[in-house]
C-alpha beads as a LAMMPS data file, in Angstrom:
LAMMPS data file: protein, C-alpha beads

147 atoms
146 bonds

1 atom types
1 bond types

-500.0 500.0 xlo xhi
-500.0 500.0 ylo yhi
-500.0 500.0 zlo zhi

Masses

1 110.0

Atoms # bond

1 1 1 353.064 -104.954 241.799
2 1 1 351.740 -102.100 243.917
3 1 1 349.750 -103.096 246.971
4 1 1 348.024 -100.699 249.311
5 1 1 347.374 -102.156 252.729
6 1 1 344.536 -99.687 253.144
7 1 1 342.710 -100.554 249.911
8 1 1 342.697 -104.351 250.274
9 1 1 341.678 -106.714 253.011
10 1 1 344.591 -108.030 255.095
11 1 1 343.876 -111.511 253.724
12 1 1 344.073 -110.271 250.103
13 1 1 347.343 -108.441 250.734
14 1 1 348.796 -111.524 252.433
15 1 1 347.708 -113.786 249.555
16 1 1 349.223 -111.457 246.963
17 1 1 352.560 -111.310 248.744
18 1 1 353.136 -114.804 250.104
19 1 1 355.066 -116.743 247.516
20 1 1 355.341 -113.720 245.254
21 1 1 358.605 -113.018 243.531
22 1 1 358.731 -109.664 245.294
23 1 1 361.200 -110.842 247.934
24 1 1 358.603 -110.110 250.627
25 1 1 359.746 -110.753 254.182
26 1 1 357.237 -110.871 257.023
27 1 1 358.187 -108.329 259.674
28 1 1 358.101 -109.301 263.344
29 1 1 355.328 -107.796 265.455
30 1 1 357.381 -107.842 268.661
31 1 1 361.017 -107.679 269.682
32 1 1 362.837 -108.216 272.983
33 1 1 365.339 -105.458 272.121
34 1 1 362.916 -102.509 272.213
35 1 1 364.124 -101.408 275.689
36 1 1 367.373 -100.305 273.987
37 1 1 365.549 -97.543 272.044
38 1 1 366.729 -93.981 272.655
39 1 1 364.450 -92.068 275.010
40 1 1 364.114 -89.285 272.389
41 1 1 363.367 -90.486 268.893
42 1 1 361.397 -87.403 267.894
43 1 1 364.587 -85.404 267.277
44 1 1 366.567 -87.310 264.657
45 1 1 368.929 -86.478 261.785
46 1 1 367.287 -86.080 258.393
47 1 1 367.069 -88.907 255.860
48 1 1 369.650 -87.169 253.661
49 1 1 372.320 -87.471 256.387
50 1 1 375.635 -88.980 255.336
51 1 1 377.392 -91.837 257.109
52 1 1 379.337 -90.345 260.021
53 1 1 382.313 -92.642 259.332
54 1 1 382.763 -92.530 255.539
55 1 1 380.426 -89.693 254.492
56 1 1 378.625 -91.938 251.992
57 1 1 375.419 -90.127 250.981
58 1 1 372.979 -93.043 250.456
59 1 1 371.909 -96.417 251.904
60 1 1 372.293 -95.031 255.415
61 1 1 370.718 -96.225 258.629
62 1 1 369.868 -94.468 261.897
63 1 1 370.877 -96.289 265.067
64 1 1 367.792 -96.198 267.281
65 1 1 369.877 -96.386 270.458
66 1 1 372.409 -93.565 269.972
67 1 1 371.045 -91.873 266.799
68 1 1 374.309 -92.255 264.871
69 1 1 373.901 -92.412 261.066
70 1 1 375.917 -95.156 259.384
71 1 1 375.993 -96.824 255.970
72 1 1 374.525 -100.207 255.109
73 1 1 376.176 -103.569 254.698
74 1 1 375.963 -102.991 250.934
75 1 1 378.223 -99.927 251.140
76 1 1 380.947 -100.064 253.840
77 1 1 379.103 -102.029 256.582
78 1 1 379.452 -99.241 259.148
79 1 1 376.027 -99.889 260.753
80 1 1 376.786 -103.602 260.988
81 1 1 380.188 -102.791 262.523
82 1 1 378.483 -100.354 264.924
83 1 1 376.129 -103.118 266.067
84 1 1 379.056 -105.511 266.579
85 1 1 381.065 -102.872 268.499
86 1 1 378.271 -101.455 270.683
87 1 1 375.554 -104.096 270.832
88 1 1 373.014 -101.556 269.564
89 1 1 370.424 -103.788 267.918
90 1 1 367.845 -101.550 266.256
91 1 1 368.262 -99.378 263.176
92 1 1 365.973 -97.505 260.783
93 1 1 366.772 -97.465 257.075
94 1 1 366.584 -93.992 255.563
95 1 1 366.085 -95.669 252.160
96 1 1 362.744 -97.349 252.842
97 1 1 362.076 -96.437 256.511
98 1 1 362.119 -100.081 257.583
99 1 1 363.413 -101.049 261.020
100 1 1 365.889 -103.917 261.406
101 1 1 366.881 -105.747 264.577
102 1 1 370.398 -107.136 264.249
103 1 1 369.936 -109.485 267.211
104 1 1 366.642 -110.931 265.925
105 1 1 367.996 -110.858 262.352
106 1 1 364.589 -109.568 261.275
107 1 1 362.618 -106.541 260.158
108 1 1 360.156 -105.120 262.688
109 1 1 356.620 -104.005 261.842
110 1 1 356.526 -100.272 262.554
111 1 1 352.796 -100.285 261.910
112 1 1 352.186 -102.656 264.834
113 1 1 354.996 -101.948 267.328
114 1 1 353.898 -98.812 269.152
115 1 1 357.382 -97.901 270.420
116 1 1 358.631 -97.573 266.819
117 1 1 355.795 -95.400 265.526
118 1 1 357.155 -92.024 266.746
119 1 1 360.527 -92.406 264.975
120 1 1 358.852 -93.795 261.864
121 1 1 356.429 -90.854 261.767
122 1 1 359.228 -88.289 262.182
123 1 1 361.441 -89.962 259.556
124 1 1 358.508 -90.155 257.128
125 1 1 357.667 -86.494 257.696
126 1 1 361.309 -85.476 257.151
127 1 1 361.562 -87.596 253.993
128 1 1 358.192 -86.894 252.348
129 1 1 356.922 -83.688 253.993
130 1 1 353.700 -85.281 255.233
131 1 1 352.492 -87.611 257.950
132 1 1 352.540 -91.324 257.106
133 1 1 349.426 -93.405 256.659
134 1 1 349.481 -95.768 259.631
135 1 1 347.174 -98.757 259.895
136 1 1 345.719 -99.845 263.194
137 1 1 346.985 -102.799 265.206
138 1 1 344.008 -104.780 263.902
139 1 1 345.051 -104.066 260.293
140 1 1 342.392 -101.426 259.764
141 1 1 343.128 -98.060 258.187
142 1 1 342.453 -94.793 259.976
143 1 1 339.216 -93.146 258.941
144 1 1 339.348 -89.772 257.214
145 1 1 338.079 -88.229 260.463
146 1 1 341.271 -89.459 262.164
147 1 1 343.562 -87.578 259.770

Bonds

1 1 1 2
2 1 2 3
3 1 3 4
4 1 4 5
5 1 5 6
6 1 6 7
7 1 7 8
8 1 8 9
9 1 9 10
10 1 10 11
11 1 11 12
12 1 12 13
13 1 13 14
14 1 14 15
15 1 15 16
16 1 16 17
17 1 17 18
18 1 18 19
19 1 19 20
20 1 20 21
21 1 21 22
22 1 22 23
23 1 23 24
24 1 24 25
25 1 25 26
26 1 26 27
27 1 27 28
28 1 28 29
29 1 29 30
30 1 30 31
31 1 31 32
32 1 32 33
33 1 33 34
34 1 34 35
35 1 35 36
36 1 36 37
37 1 37 38
38 1 38 39
39 1 39 40
40 1 40 41
41 1 41 42
42 1 42 43
43 1 43 44
44 1 44 45
45 1 45 46
46 1 46 47
47 1 47 48
48 1 48 49
49 1 49 50
50 1 50 51
51 1 51 52
52 1 52 53
53 1 53 54
54 1 54 55
55 1 55 56
56 1 56 57
57 1 57 58
58 1 58 59
59 1 59 60
60 1 60 61
61 1 61 62
62 1 62 63
63 1 63 64
64 1 64 65
65 1 65 66
66 1 66 67
67 1 67 68
68 1 68 69
69 1 69 70
70 1 70 71
71 1 71 72
72 1 72 73
73 1 73 74
74 1 74 75
75 1 75 76
76 1 76 77
77 1 77 78
78 1 78 79
79 1 79 80
80 1 80 81
81 1 81 82
82 1 82 83
83 1 83 84
84 1 84 85
85 1 85 86
86 1 86 87
87 1 87 88
88 1 88 89
89 1 89 90
90 1 90 91
91 1 91 92
92 1 92 93
93 1 93 94
94 1 94 95
95 1 95 96
96 1 96 97
97 1 97 98
98 1 98 99
99 1 99 100
100 1 100 101
101 1 101 102
102 1 102 103
103 1 103 104
104 1 104 105
105 1 105 106
106 1 106 107
107 1 107 108
108 1 108 109
109 1 109 110
110 1 110 111
111 1 111 112
112 1 112 113
113 1 113 114
114 1 114 115
115 1 115 116
116 1 116 117
117 1 117 118
118 1 118 119
119 1 119 120
120 1 120 121
121 1 121 122
122 1 122 123
123 1 123 124
124 1 124 125
125 1 125 126
126 1 126 127
127 1 127 128
128 1 128 129
129 1 129 130
130 1 130 131
131 1 131 132
132 1 132 133
133 1 133 134
134 1 134 135
135 1 135 136
136 1 136 137
137 1 137 138
138 1 138 139
139 1 139 140
140 1 140 141
141 1 141 142
142 1 142 143
143 1 143 144
144 1 144 145
145 1 145 146
146 1 146 147
């Protein structure tokens, strides 16, 4: 099922996803751990970066506090270990560009949380070669004049 947040009303998108077998998880729209973000998230390693501990080439995450690149819990758990060792809570997945907070045990909505938008935009540009379509805080899509 392909759903475009910019081609459907927010209510229609929500109805299609809630209870769907897609494994949909509602991302949080706020997080108490945002103050731990690096002060410079516009200069980040590329999405093809390998884990700095085991050199695994895929399923890697970017720590949003220190910008270290580490593999997921499904590979060698280096990002999870990094969180446990350092207390760094926030990480961006290079696979799907989602942001996870280890302390909240939840995904964060990069479309709504302003502090996450710069790193999301840079990661998207590095991965796809174009700027991401971002929706407004009210769920609206940018007009073509905004692009």
